[in-house]
KOLTIRO-106174 format. One record per residue (C-alpha): residue in one letter; residue number from 1; y, x, z. Coordinates in Angstrom, 1 decimal, always signed. Each point is the difference from the previous one (the first is absolute). Layout:
# residues N
["a" NUM [Y X Z]]
...
***
This chain:
# residues 414
["m" 1 [+28.8 +106.6 +0.9]]
["l" 2 [-3.1 -0.5 +2.1]]
["p" 3 [-1.3 +1.2 +3.4]]
["g" 4 [-0.3 +3.8 -0.3]]
["a" 5 [+0.8 +0.0 -3.7]]
["t" 6 [+3.5 +0.0 -1.6]]
["h" 7 [-0.9 +2.0 -3.1]]
["v" 8 [-2.5 -0.7 -2.8]]
["n" 9 [-2.0 +3.1 +0.8]]
["e" 10 [-0.4 -1.1 +3.6]]
["f" 11 [-1.1 -3.4 -1.1]]
["w" 12 [-2.5 +1.4 -2.5]]
["q" 13 [-1.5 +2.3 +2.6]]
["d" 14 [-0.4 -2.9 +2.5]]
["v" 15 [-1.6 -2.5 -2.4]]
["r" 16 [-2.1 +2.6 -1.7]]
["d" 17 [-1.5 +1.3 +3.2]]
["g" 18 [-0.1 -3.3 +1.9]]
["n" 19 [+2.4 +1.4 +2.6]]
["s" 20 [+0.7 -2.9 +2.3]]
["r" 21 [+3.6 -0.3 +1.3]]
["i" 22 [-0.8 -2.9 +2.2]]
["g" 23 [+1.0 +0.6 +3.6]]
["r" 24 [+0.8 -1.7 +3.3]]
["l" 25 [+2.2 -3.1 -0.4]]
["t" 26 [+3.4 +0.7 +1.7]]
["r" 27 [+2.5 -2.3 -1.8]]
["v" 28 [-1.5 -3.1 +1.7]]
["d" 29 [-1.7 -0.3 +3.4]]
["p" 30 [-3.7 +0.2 -0.8]]
["e" 31 [-0.7 -2.7 +2.7]]
["r" 32 [+2.3 -2.3 -1.9]]
["a" 33 [-1.3 +1.0 -3.4]]
["g" 34 [-3.6 -0.3 +1.0]]
["v" 35 [-0.8 +3.3 -1.8]]
["g" 36 [+0.7 +3.6 +0.7]]
["a" 37 [+0.1 +1.8 -3.4]]
["a" 38 [+2.5 +0.1 -2.9]]
["g" 39 [+1.4 +2.3 -2.7]]
["e" 40 [+3.5 +0.6 +1.3]]
["l" 41 [+2.8 +1.7 -1.9]]
["r" 42 [+1.5 +2.2 +2.7]]
["d" 43 [+2.9 +2.4 +0.1]]
["f" 44 [+1.3 -1.1 -3.4]]
["d" 45 [+3.4 +1.3 -1.0]]
["h" 46 [+1.5 -1.6 -3.1]]
["r" 47 [+2.7 +2.7 -0.3]]
["k" 48 [-2.6 +2.3 -1.5]]
["f" 49 [-0.5 -2.3 -3.0]]
["l" 50 [+3.4 -1.8 -0.2]]
["p" 51 [+2.5 +2.8 +0.4]]
["e" 52 [+2.8 -1.9 -1.7]]
["l" 53 [-0.3 -3.1 +2.2]]
["n" 54 [+3.0 -0.6 +2.1]]
["e" 55 [-1.2 -0.1 +3.6]]
["k" 56 [+2.4 -2.9 +0.8]]
["f" 57 [-2.0 -2.0 -2.5]]
["a" 58 [-3.4 +1.4 +1.1]]
["a" 59 [+0.7 -1.2 +3.6]]
["r" 60 [+0.2 -3.5 -1.3]]
["y" 61 [-3.3 +0.2 -2.0]]
["t" 62 [-3.4 -0.9 +1.4]]
["r" 63 [-2.8 +2.5 +0.3]]
["d" 64 [-2.0 -1.7 -2.8]]
["a" 65 [+3.0 +0.3 -2.3]]
["l" 66 [+0.6 +3.7 +0.7]]
["v" 67 [-3.7 +0.9 -0.4]]
["t" 68 [-0.2 -2.0 -3.2]]
["m" 69 [+3.1 +1.6 -1.4]]
["s" 70 [-1.5 +3.4 +0.9]]
["a" 71 [-3.3 -0.7 -1.7]]
["v" 72 [+1.8 -1.1 -3.2]]
["e" 73 [+2.1 +3.2 +0.0]]
["e" 74 [-3.0 +2.2 +0.6]]
["a" 75 [-1.9 -1.7 -2.8]]
["r" 76 [+2.9 +0.5 -2.4]]
["r" 77 [+0.3 +3.6 +1.0]]
["d" 78 [-3.7 +0.6 -0.5]]
["a" 79 [+0.2 -1.7 -3.4]]
["g" 80 [+3.1 +1.8 -1.0]]
["l" 81 [+1.8 -3.2 -0.6]]
["g" 82 [+3.5 +0.9 +1.3]]
["s" 83 [+3.2 -1.6 -1.0]]
["d" 84 [+0.3 +2.4 -3.0]]
["d" 85 [-3.5 -0.7 -1.2]]
["i" 86 [+0.3 -3.7 -0.9]]
["d" 87 [+2.6 -2.6 -0.9]]
["p" 88 [+0.4 -1.9 +3.3]]
["r" 89 [+0.1 -3.2 -2.0]]
["r" 90 [-3.5 +0.7 -1.2]]
["l" 91 [-1.4 +0.7 +3.5]]
["s" 92 [-1.4 -2.9 +2.1]]
["l" 93 [-1.4 -0.3 +3.5]]
["i" 94 [-2.6 -2.4 +1.3]]
["a" 95 [-1.0 -0.2 +3.7]]
["s" 96 [-2.9 -1.6 +1.8]]
["s" 97 [-0.2 -1.1 +3.6]]
["s" 98 [-2.0 -2.6 +1.8]]
["r" 99 [+2.1 -0.4 +3.2]]
["g" 100 [+3.4 +1.3 -1.1]]
["p" 101 [+2.4 +0.7 +2.8]]
["l" 102 [-2.3 -1.4 +2.7]]
["e" 103 [+0.3 +3.1 +2.2]]
["w" 104 [+3.8 -0.5 +0.2]]
["v" 105 [-0.4 -3.8 +0.5]]
["s" 106 [-2.5 +0.6 +2.8]]
["e" 107 [+2.4 +2.5 +1.7]]
["a" 108 [+2.9 -2.3 -0.4]]
["l" 109 [-1.7 -3.1 +1.4]]
["t" 110 [-2.2 +1.5 +2.7]]
["a" 111 [+1.1 +1.5 +3.3]]
["d" 112 [-1.7 +3.1 +1.3]]
["g" 113 [-2.1 -2.1 +2.3]]
["g" 114 [-1.1 -2.2 -2.8]]
["e" 115 [+2.2 -3.0 +0.8]]
["a" 116 [+2.1 -1.6 -2.8]]
["q" 117 [+3.7 +0.7 +0.3]]
["e" 118 [+3.1 -1.2 -1.8]]
["p" 119 [+0.5 +1.9 -3.3]]
["v" 120 [+3.2 +1.7 +1.0]]
["g" 121 [+1.2 +3.6 +0.6]]
["t" 122 [+1.4 +2.9 -1.9]]
["d" 123 [-3.4 +1.5 -0.5]]
["h" 124 [-1.2 -2.7 -2.3]]
["f" 125 [+2.7 -2.5 -0.9]]
["g" 126 [+3.3 +1.7 +0.9]]
["d" 127 [+1.0 +1.2 -3.5]]
["s" 128 [-0.2 -1.1 -3.6]]
["g" 129 [-3.1 +2.0 -0.5]]
["a" 130 [-2.0 -2.7 +1.7]]
["m" 131 [+0.1 -2.0 -3.2]]
["l" 132 [-1.9 +2.8 -1.8]]
["r" 133 [-2.3 +0.8 +2.9]]
["g" 134 [-1.6 -3.5 -0.1]]
["m" 135 [-0.6 +0.0 -3.8]]
["p" 136 [-3.5 +0.8 -1.3]]
["g" 137 [+1.5 +1.4 -3.2]]
["a" 138 [+2.6 +2.3 +1.7]]
["p" 139 [-2.2 +3.2 -0.1]]
["a" 140 [-0.3 -0.4 -3.8]]
["t" 141 [+3.7 -0.7 -0.6]]
["l" 142 [+1.2 +2.7 +2.3]]
["s" 143 [-2.4 +2.4 -1.7]]
["a" 144 [+1.5 -1.0 -3.3]]
["i" 145 [+3.6 +0.4 +1.2]]
["y" 146 [-0.7 +3.4 +1.5]]
["g" 147 [-1.8 +1.2 -3.1]]
["d" 148 [+2.2 -1.6 -2.7]]
["v" 149 [-2.8 -2.2 -1.3]]
["r" 150 [+1.8 -2.5 -2.3]]
["g" 151 [-3.0 -1.8 -1.6]]
["f" 152 [-2.1 -2.8 +1.4]]
["v" 153 [-0.5 +0.1 +3.7]]
["t" 154 [-2.1 -2.4 +2.1]]
["t" 155 [-2.5 -0.3 +2.9]]
["l" 156 [-3.4 -1.7 -0.2]]
["s" 157 [-1.9 -1.4 +2.9]]
["s" 158 [-3.6 -0.7 -0.8]]
["a" 159 [-1.7 +1.5 +3.0]]
["c" 160 [-2.5 +2.8 -0.5]]
["v" 161 [-0.1 -0.3 -3.8]]
["g" 162 [+3.8 +0.4 -0.3]]
["g" 163 [-0.1 +3.7 -0.9]]
["h" 164 [-2.2 -0.7 -3.0]]
["h" 165 [+2.2 -2.9 -1.0]]
["a" 166 [+3.1 +2.3 +0.1]]
["i" 167 [-1.7 +2.6 -2.1]]
["s" 168 [-1.1 -2.7 -2.6]]
["f" 169 [+3.5 -1.5 +0.0]]
["a" 170 [+1.4 +3.5 -0.6]]
["a" 171 [-2.4 +0.6 -2.9]]
["d" 172 [+1.1 -3.3 -1.5]]
["l" 173 [+3.7 +1.0 +0.2]]
["i" 174 [-0.8 +3.3 -1.8]]
["r" 175 [-2.1 -1.7 -2.7]]
["a" 176 [+2.7 -2.6 -0.5]]
["g" 177 [+2.5 +2.8 -0.7]]
["t" 178 [+2.4 -0.9 +2.8]]
["a" 179 [-0.7 +3.1 +2.0]]
["d" 180 [-1.0 +3.6 -0.7]]
["a" 181 [-1.1 +0.6 +3.6]]
["v" 182 [-0.6 -2.1 +3.1]]
["v" 183 [-0.3 +1.1 +3.6]]
["v" 184 [-2.5 -2.1 +1.9]]
["v" 185 [-0.1 +0.2 +3.7]]
["g" 186 [-2.1 -1.7 +2.7]]
["y" 187 [+1.3 -0.1 +3.6]]
["e" 188 [-1.3 -1.6 +3.2]]
["f" 189 [+0.8 +0.3 +3.7]]
["p" 190 [-2.4 -2.4 +1.6]]
["l" 191 [-0.2 +1.5 +3.5]]
["t" 192 [+1.6 -2.9 +1.8]]
["p" 193 [-1.4 -2.5 +2.6]]
["l" 194 [+0.4 -2.8 -2.5]]
["v" 195 [-2.3 +1.6 -2.6]]
["f" 196 [-2.6 +1.1 +2.6]]
["q" 197 [-0.1 -3.4 +1.5]]
["s" 198 [-0.4 -1.8 -3.3]]
["f" 199 [-2.8 +2.3 -1.1]]
["q" 200 [-1.7 -0.3 +3.4]]
["a" 201 [+0.0 -3.7 -0.5]]
["m" 202 [-2.4 +0.4 -3.0]]
["g" 203 [-2.8 +1.0 +2.4]]
["n" 204 [-2.2 +3.0 +0.6]]
["r" 205 [-0.6 +2.9 -2.4]]
["v" 206 [+3.3 -0.3 -1.8]]
["l" 207 [+1.9 +2.5 +2.1]]
["s" 208 [-2.0 +3.0 +1.3]]
["t" 209 [-0.2 +0.3 +3.7]]
["e" 210 [-1.1 +3.6 +0.0]]
["s" 211 [+1.5 +1.7 +3.0]]
["d" 212 [-1.9 +3.3 +0.5]]
["d" 213 [+1.0 +1.6 -3.3]]
["p" 214 [+2.8 -1.6 -2.0]]
["r" 215 [-0.9 +2.1 -3.1]]
["r" 216 [-3.3 -1.9 -0.1]]
["a" 217 [+1.6 -3.4 +0.3]]
["i" 218 [-0.6 -0.9 -3.7]]
["r" 219 [-3.7 +0.5 -1.0]]
["p" 220 [-0.5 -1.6 -3.4]]
["y" 221 [-3.5 -1.0 -1.2]]
["t" 222 [-1.7 +0.9 +3.3]]
["r" 223 [-2.1 -2.3 +2.0]]
["d" 224 [+2.3 +0.4 +3.1]]
["r" 225 [+3.3 -0.6 -1.8]]
["e" 226 [+2.3 -2.3 +1.8]]
["g" 227 [+3.2 -0.3 -2.1]]
["f" 228 [+3.0 +2.0 -0.8]]
["a" 229 [+3.0 +1.6 +1.7]]
["f" 230 [+3.6 -0.5 -1.3]]
["g" 231 [+2.0 +2.7 -1.6]]
["e" 232 [+3.7 +0.2 -0.8]]
["g" 233 [+2.2 +1.8 -2.6]]
["a" 234 [+0.8 -0.1 -3.6]]
["v" 235 [-1.6 +1.3 -3.2]]
["a" 236 [+1.9 +0.3 -3.4]]
["l" 237 [-1.2 +0.8 -3.5]]
["c" 238 [+1.8 +0.4 -3.3]]
["l" 239 [-1.2 -1.7 -3.1]]
["e" 240 [+1.5 +1.4 -3.2]]
["r" 241 [-0.3 -0.6 -3.7]]
["e" 242 [-2.2 +2.7 -1.4]]
["s" 243 [+2.4 +0.9 -2.9]]
["h" 244 [+2.9 +0.2 +2.5]]
["a" 245 [-2.0 +2.3 +2.3]]
["r" 246 [-1.0 +2.3 -2.8]]
["a" 247 [+3.5 +0.2 -1.3]]
["r" 248 [+1.2 +1.5 +3.2]]
["g" 249 [-3.1 +2.2 +0.4]]
["a" 250 [-1.6 -2.0 +2.9]]
["a" 251 [-3.7 -0.4 +0.7]]
["g" 252 [-1.4 -2.8 +2.0]]
["y" 253 [-2.8 -0.2 +2.6]]
["a" 254 [-1.8 -2.9 -1.7]]
["r" 255 [+0.3 -2.6 -2.7]]
["f" 256 [+0.4 -3.7 +0.6]]
["l" 257 [-2.7 -1.8 -2.0]]
["s" 258 [-0.1 -3.7 +1.1]]
["h" 259 [+0.3 -2.4 +2.9]]
["r" 260 [-1.7 -3.4 +0.7]]
["a" 261 [+1.0 -2.3 +2.8]]
["l" 262 [-1.3 -3.4 +1.0]]
["n" 263 [+0.0 -2.5 +2.7]]
["e" 264 [-3.5 -1.4 +0.9]]
["a" 265 [+1.7 -3.2 +1.2]]
["t" 266 [-2.6 -0.5 +2.7]]
["h" 267 [+0.9 +0.8 +3.7]]
["p" 268 [+3.1 +1.9 +1.0]]
["f" 269 [-2.1 +2.3 +2.2]]
["g" 270 [-3.0 +0.1 -2.2]]
["m" 271 [-1.1 +2.3 -2.8]]
["d" 272 [-2.7 +0.1 -2.7]]
["m" 273 [-3.2 +0.7 +1.9]]
["s" 274 [-2.2 -0.3 -3.1]]
["g" 275 [+1.6 +3.0 -1.6]]
["q" 276 [+0.1 -1.9 -3.3]]
["v" 277 [+3.7 -0.9 -0.1]]
["t" 278 [+1.1 +3.6 +0.8]]
["a" 279 [-2.5 +1.4 -2.5]]
["s" 280 [+1.4 -2.2 -2.7]]
["a" 281 [+3.6 +1.1 +0.9]]
["v" 282 [-1.1 +3.6 -0.3]]
["t" 283 [-1.8 -0.6 -3.3]]
["e" 284 [+3.1 -1.8 -1.4]]
["a" 285 [+2.4 +2.8 +1.1]]
["l" 286 [-2.3 +2.6 -1.5]]
["h" 287 [-0.2 -2.0 -3.3]]
["d" 288 [+3.8 -0.1 -0.1]]
["a" 289 [-0.1 +3.8 +0.2]]
["g" 290 [-2.7 +0.3 -2.7]]
["r" 291 [-2.6 +1.1 +2.6]]
["t" 292 [-3.1 -1.3 +1.6]]
["p" 293 [-1.5 +0.1 +3.6]]
["r" 294 [-2.2 +2.9 -1.1]]
["d" 295 [+3.1 +2.1 -0.6]]
["v" 296 [+1.2 -0.3 +3.6]]
["d" 297 [-0.2 +3.3 +1.9]]
["w" 298 [+1.2 -1.2 +3.4]]
["f" 299 [+1.2 -3.0 +1.9]]
["c" 300 [+2.8 +0.4 +2.5]]
["a" 301 [-0.8 -3.1 +2.1]]
["h" 302 [+1.9 -2.2 +2.3]]
["g" 303 [-2.5 +1.0 +2.7]]
["t" 304 [+1.5 -1.7 +3.1]]
["a" 305 [-3.2 +0.4 +2.2]]
["t" 306 [-0.1 -3.7 +0.6]]
["p" 307 [-3.4 -1.8 -0.2]]
["k" 308 [+0.8 -1.9 -3.2]]
["n" 309 [+2.1 +2.4 -2.0]]
["d" 310 [-2.4 +2.9 +0.0]]
["v" 311 [-3.0 -2.2 -0.9]]
["a" 312 [+2.0 -1.8 -2.7]]
["e" 313 [+0.8 +3.4 -1.7]]
["s" 314 [-3.6 +1.0 +0.0]]
["r" 315 [-1.1 -3.3 -1.4]]
["m" 316 [+2.6 +0.5 -2.7]]
["l" 317 [-1.7 +3.2 -1.0]]
["a" 318 [-3.4 -1.7 +0.0]]
["a" 319 [+1.4 -2.7 -2.3]]
["l" 320 [+1.8 +2.5 -2.3]]
["y" 321 [-3.0 +2.3 -0.3]]
["e" 322 [-2.8 -2.5 +0.2]]
["g" 323 [-3.3 +1.5 -0.7]]
["r" 324 [+1.1 +3.5 +0.8]]
["p" 325 [-1.2 +1.7 +3.2]]
["r" 326 [+2.6 +0.6 +2.7]]
["s" 327 [-0.3 +3.7 -0.6]]
["a" 328 [+1.4 -0.6 -3.5]]
["w" 329 [+3.1 -1.9 +1.2]]
["p" 330 [+3.3 +1.9 -0.2]]
["p" 331 [+1.2 +1.3 +3.4]]
["l" 332 [+2.3 -2.3 +1.9]]
["s" 333 [+2.3 +1.4 +2.7]]
["s" 334 [+2.5 -1.4 +2.5]]
["v" 335 [+3.1 +1.8 +1.1]]
["k" 336 [+0.9 -2.6 +2.6]]
["p" 337 [-1.2 +2.3 +2.9]]
["v" 338 [+2.6 +2.5 -0.9]]
["y" 339 [+3.3 -1.8 +0.6]]
["g" 340 [-1.2 -3.5 +1.1]]
["h" 341 [+0.7 -3.3 -1.7]]
["l" 342 [+3.5 -0.1 -1.4]]
["l" 343 [-0.2 -3.6 -1.3]]
["g" 344 [+2.6 -0.3 -2.7]]
["a" 345 [-0.2 +3.7 -0.7]]
["a" 346 [-3.8 +0.3 +0.3]]
["s" 347 [-0.7 -0.3 -3.7]]
["m" 348 [+2.8 +2.5 -0.8]]
["v" 349 [-1.8 +2.5 +2.3]]
["n" 350 [-3.2 -0.7 -2.1]]
["a" 351 [+1.8 +0.5 -3.3]]
["a" 352 [+1.6 +3.2 +1.2]]
["a" 353 [-3.4 +1.3 +1.2]]
["a" 354 [-1.7 -0.9 -3.2]]
["s" 355 [+2.7 +1.6 -2.1]]
["l" 356 [-0.2 +3.2 +1.9]]
["a" 357 [-3.8 +0.0 -0.1]]
["l" 358 [+0.2 -0.3 -3.8]]
["h" 359 [+2.6 +2.8 -0.1]]
["h" 360 [-2.0 +2.4 +2.2]]
["q" 361 [-3.4 -1.1 -1.4]]
["c" 362 [-1.3 -0.6 +3.6]]
["l" 363 [-1.2 -3.1 +1.7]]
["c" 364 [+1.4 -1.0 +3.4]]
["s" 365 [-2.5 -0.3 +2.9]]
["t" 366 [-0.6 -2.9 +2.3]]
["a" 367 [+0.8 +1.1 +3.5]]
["n" 368 [-2.3 -1.0 +2.9]]
["y" 369 [-2.9 -0.9 -2.3]]
["a" 370 [-1.9 +3.3 +0.2]]
["g" 371 [-2.6 -0.1 +2.7]]
["a" 372 [+0.5 -3.7 +0.7]]
["v" 373 [-2.6 -2.7 -0.5]]
["p" 374 [+0.9 -1.8 -3.2]]
["d" 375 [+0.1 -3.8 -0.4]]
["p" 376 [-3.2 -0.7 -2.0]]
["e" 377 [+2.0 -1.8 -2.7]]
["c" 378 [+2.5 +2.9 -0.2]]
["d" 379 [-2.5 +2.8 -0.1]]
["h" 380 [+1.1 +1.8 -3.2]]
["d" 381 [+2.3 +2.9 -1.0]]
["h" 382 [+3.3 +0.0 +2.0]]
["v" 383 [+0.7 +3.8 -0.5]]
["a" 384 [-0.9 +0.6 +3.6]]
["e" 385 [-0.5 +3.7 -0.2]]
["g" 386 [+3.7 +0.8 -0.5]]
["p" 387 [+2.1 +0.5 -3.1]]
["r" 388 [-2.1 +0.1 -3.2]]
["p" 389 [+1.2 +2.1 -2.9]]
["t" 390 [-1.2 -1.7 -3.2]]
["r" 391 [+1.0 -1.0 -3.5]]
["t" 392 [+2.0 -3.3 +0.4]]
["d" 393 [+1.5 -1.8 -2.9]]
["l" 394 [+0.2 -3.6 +1.3]]
["a" 395 [+0.7 -1.3 +3.5]]
["v" 396 [+0.3 -3.6 +1.1]]
["s" 397 [+2.0 -1.1 +3.1]]
["l" 398 [-1.0 -3.2 +1.7]]
["a" 399 [+2.2 -2.2 +2.2]]
["f" 400 [-0.5 -3.3 +1.8]]
["a" 401 [+2.5 -2.1 +1.9]]
["i" 402 [+0.4 -2.9 +2.3]]
["g" 403 [+0.7 -3.0 -2.2]]
["s" 404 [-3.2 +0.4 -2.0]]
["q" 405 [+1.3 +2.8 -2.2]]
["t" 406 [-1.8 +2.6 -1.9]]
["s" 407 [+1.4 +2.9 -2.0]]
["v" 408 [-1.5 +2.8 -2.2]]
["l" 409 [+1.9 +3.0 -1.3]]
["a" 410 [-1.5 +2.4 -2.5]]
["l" 411 [+1.4 +3.5 -0.3]]
["g" 412 [-0.9 +2.8 -2.4]]
["a" 413 [+0.4 +3.7 +0.1]]
["a" 414 [+3.3 +1.2 -1.5]]
***
C-alpha cells in the first residue's frame, strides 16, 4: 500500500523501472516543512481491501491502521494464505514502525495553524477508540483481529532496520516450530510537522530541497545528491515454512537465507565510514547461508542519497571485494527514489524489491542516476540504464538506522 501502488504487480513495475512516485508535498505546508517533495498515499480506500470491516469500527481507526490492515490482507491474498489455508494458531504477525501513530498524535495535539491545543474533541478523544489510536502496536493487533491471526503478534520499533528485524524474527518463529507462516508488515506515516522539524534539525543534505521536479528529489550516488524525501504507506510480506507451502501447492517469490544485525555502538547518527564493519556483517550473513561474497549477484542498498550513506555503501563494496576492479563488483541499486524513505518500513520495501527481482530474474534500476555526474567514490554499477534481465540467484538487502544500527538480509531464488 504505497503511493501509486496497491498491488504487487504495480509495486514491481515501479521498483523495476525506477518509476518515481514522489510528488508535491500537500499533507504539510511546504513552508513549515522546509521541503516540497514527498511520496504521498492519496485517494486510499480501505473498503477495497477490507470488505468485511464494519464501517462503525473503521471510523474509529487511524489511517495508519487501515492501510496496514489492507497491506496485510493483500499480502495474504497474494500468498493464498486465507483462513482455510492455515491453522490460525500457527499464523503469526510482526509489524515494524519507527514513529508509530505519530500522524494521529500530531493531528490531535496541533491546531490547523500550528498552535498547540488541548487534546479534546470527538475527532480524536471522544470515543473508546482513542485508546487504540495512540498505541504503536494497534495496526498489528487490529490486523490480527480482522484476519483471525491467533499466533504471536507484536510490533518492533528499530528505525530503518526494523523491517529486516521483523523478517528475521519471523524466520526464527518458523524455525522454532511455533509458526507455519508469519506475516511481516512495515508501516510508516511520517508526513507531520514534528518529523520534518526533527530531521531538519540534523542539518543540510538530510532532506532533499528539490523544488523544480519532485521525482528527482532523491538522487543516490550522484555528486549533487542532497538527501531524501519521505514516503508513507505499508508493505507486507508472508514468510512460510517450505514444507507447509508445498503441501498446499504454493510457490514463493524468494527464499530467506540469513540475516545479520549489529549495533556499531559509536555515534547515534554515525555509521561505518570505513566499510569494514558492514563488509564483515555481509560476510557473516553469507557464511550463515553457506555462501561467499563472490556469490552475490545484486545488492539492494539503503541508498538514501545522503553524503555519508552512499559513500559508506561504496566503501563496503571496496572492502568486501578488495583487490577487484570496480567493474567486477556486483551491481548495487537503490529503490529509495521510487517511494521515498519510509523509515520503519524502508527495509521491508527493500526486501520486497529483492524478492521480486529474484523471482523475475531482473535487477531494479536506480532512478535519477543515469546522465548525472557520479560521486567519484560511488562511480560503479548502479543499474542506471533501467531494468536489467539477468540470472540472479543471490540478493543482499542492506539497511542502516539512526542509533548506530546495521542490518544485512540475504535472499535466494526460490
